N, C-alpha and C positions, 0 to 999 in steps of 0.2 A: 892812819884808815881814814879814808876822807868819807864825809858823810852828805846827800843830796842836799837835804833842809840845811843843814847847818854851812856846809862849804861850797853850795850851789853846782857841785856836780860830784860822782865817784867813777872808779875804775872797776869792771868786774872782768877779772880775766878767766880764759879759754870757754866763754860762754857756747861758742861753736868749736866743732870738733875740726880736726886738720880735713878729713874728706867733705866736709860741706861745706869748710872755706876753699878749697882748691874745686871745687865743683861750682861755686859761684864766679870764681876769680875767671875759669873758662869761659861761661857763660857771659860775661860783661865783655872778656877779650873778642868777641864777636863785634862787638859796636863802638869802634873807634872814635875817639874824640875830633872834634875838629882842631885844627893847629891851633897854637895860642888860646885853646878854651879846655878848662881843668874840670869841667864838670856835665853832666846830661840829668837835666830837670825831670822830673815824673818817670824816673827810671823803670817802677814797678809795672807803668803799661808797656814797657818793650820787653822785659825780661820776666818770663813766667817765672822763674826762679826767686828772684826780688821780690816779687810780689807775695809770694809763697813763705818767703823769710818775715817779711813786714806783718803777715796774718798768721805767724807760725803762733805756736806755744810759748819758745823760749824769749823772743820779743815781747808778746803779749803778757807775759808774767811778770818781764821786769816793768812794762810801762804801766800795768796795774798795781804794782807794788807802790807806785807815787802817785796814783791816782785815786779817785772817790768811786765815779761811775766807769763801765766797760771803757777802755780806750780806744780810740777812732783816729785812723790815719789821716796825717794832715798834709803829710809832704814827704816826698822821698827825693832825694838827691844822690848819684851817683859822684865822686871825686876820685881823680886819677893825678895825683901830683908825682913829674918824672922829669928825667933831663928835657925832655921835648915839650911841655906842659909843666912850668916851673913859676910859681908866683909866691908873693906876700898876701895877708890879710891882716890890715892893721887894727887894732884894740875898735871893738863895737858890741852890742848887742843885738841878737836876732829878735826883732821887733816887728814884723812883719807877717800875714798870715793869705794867704789865697783861697778865696771862696766862691764859690759858683755863679752867685750873681749879686749883684749890689743892694743893698739894704739900708733904708735910716736908722740909726741909733744912736743914743748917743753916747760920747766916746769913741766911737769909730770913724778914724780918718787920719790923713787925706789917703783918699782912693786914687788909685790908678791901675788901666787896662795894660797887661804886661803877656804878650804871648797866648792871648785869648782867655787870661784867667784875671777877674778882680782880685788884685791887692791892695791891703788896708792895713794900717796900724790899731790894733784892737786896746782897749783899756789894757791895764797893770793886771786886773783880775781875770784876764782870760790867760795872759802869759803865765801866770801862777798856777794853770788849770791845765798846763802844757809839759812835756816832757820831750827832751830831744835823747836819742839812741844811736850812736855812733858807731859802726859794727867795723872794726879795724879789719882788713883782708890780707893786710902786709904788717910787719911789724912797725908800731909807730915810734920814730925815737927824734931826738933832738936835730939829729943829723939830717931827717930825711923830712922835716918841716910839722911835725907833730902839733896838734893843738896845745896853747899853753891859755890857761884861764887865772882870774884874779880872784882867789878862795874868797867867797863869802860875800861878791860883789851884787849879785842878786838881791840882796837885804836893800838897795839903794833905789830902788823904785826904776823907773825909768830917767833916764840922763842923755842931758843935752848932747847932742853931737860933739859941740865946741866945748864941751866939762867932760869929755869922756876922759882926756889925760889926766886929768887933775884927779881921778880915782885909781889910776893905775900906781899900786903902792907895789913898787920889787919885792919885798919882804912877803908880799901875798903873792905872788907870781907861783905858777904852779905849771910845770911841764907834764903833760899827759902820757907817758912812754907807757907802751904797753905791746904783747905781742899780737901777733894774727891768730884772730878767733876771740879775741877780746874787745870788750865795747864801753865805751865812755859812757855815762849817763849823767846830763846835765840839763838844767833850767836855761831854757831861750835866753832869757836876758841877763843869764850872767855874763859877765866881759869875758872876751875871747878874742884870742887873734892866733897867728900860725906865722911861722919864718921861710923864707925859701929853703926850700932843700939845698945841701950843699954835699949830696952823695948822689950816686946812680940809683940805689934801692927806689923802688917805686915807695909812694905811699897811696894805697887805695882807700877809701872808705865809701860805705853806705852810712848815708845820714837820713834818719826817719824821726818825723816830729808826730807826737800822738797826742789827742787833749781827749778830756772829758766835756769839753765846755758845751753847753745846748744852744745851738745855733737855732734863731730865727725860722718859724715852719717854712719848707720849702726852701730851705738853705743849704746845701753842705761843703763839706772842704773839696777845694778843687786842687786834689790829689795828683 
């Protein structure tokens, strides 16, 4: 049994019912991905059912159990790994956030403007006040490129990009296999990756990030 604080992640089976999972899939299937594009950002703004899930009791309870103050949605992304949109992700940490406007504060930077939103790397204490919840809409397996994590690597803080491979201990790599309706809860800066799918089975995931970090006055998360 993995524990978020110790291992950097945990798996909760069957958080969503089969019925709710099927409804989400039906809603999302009306939003076709562009060729060779595996995901859609700000998906909660396009699909009301996803917005309801992001702010609903099941996910809020999970996020609140790992944060101190009430959770705020930071980001929502839809991933659909399939034979037509197949990819691998090398080992990395999620270490940037998107905010409504640029501001000057020690430890925040560098800044970049992407798709009309300011993206920035915050200090490590901000990432430690965040939790990621990945909702599996299909069974996630090694065959269809499920997430893999270096257990406990969130304790290493922020790792220089060219040193990431030095911290990938094969003995601590865990494949996060779980059924449809389950979730992976993780700290954003735990080392993680995924391999290409080698099956025709889809791997649809809704990726939500939550935080209780108090942003400066007038600044919000650019969900």
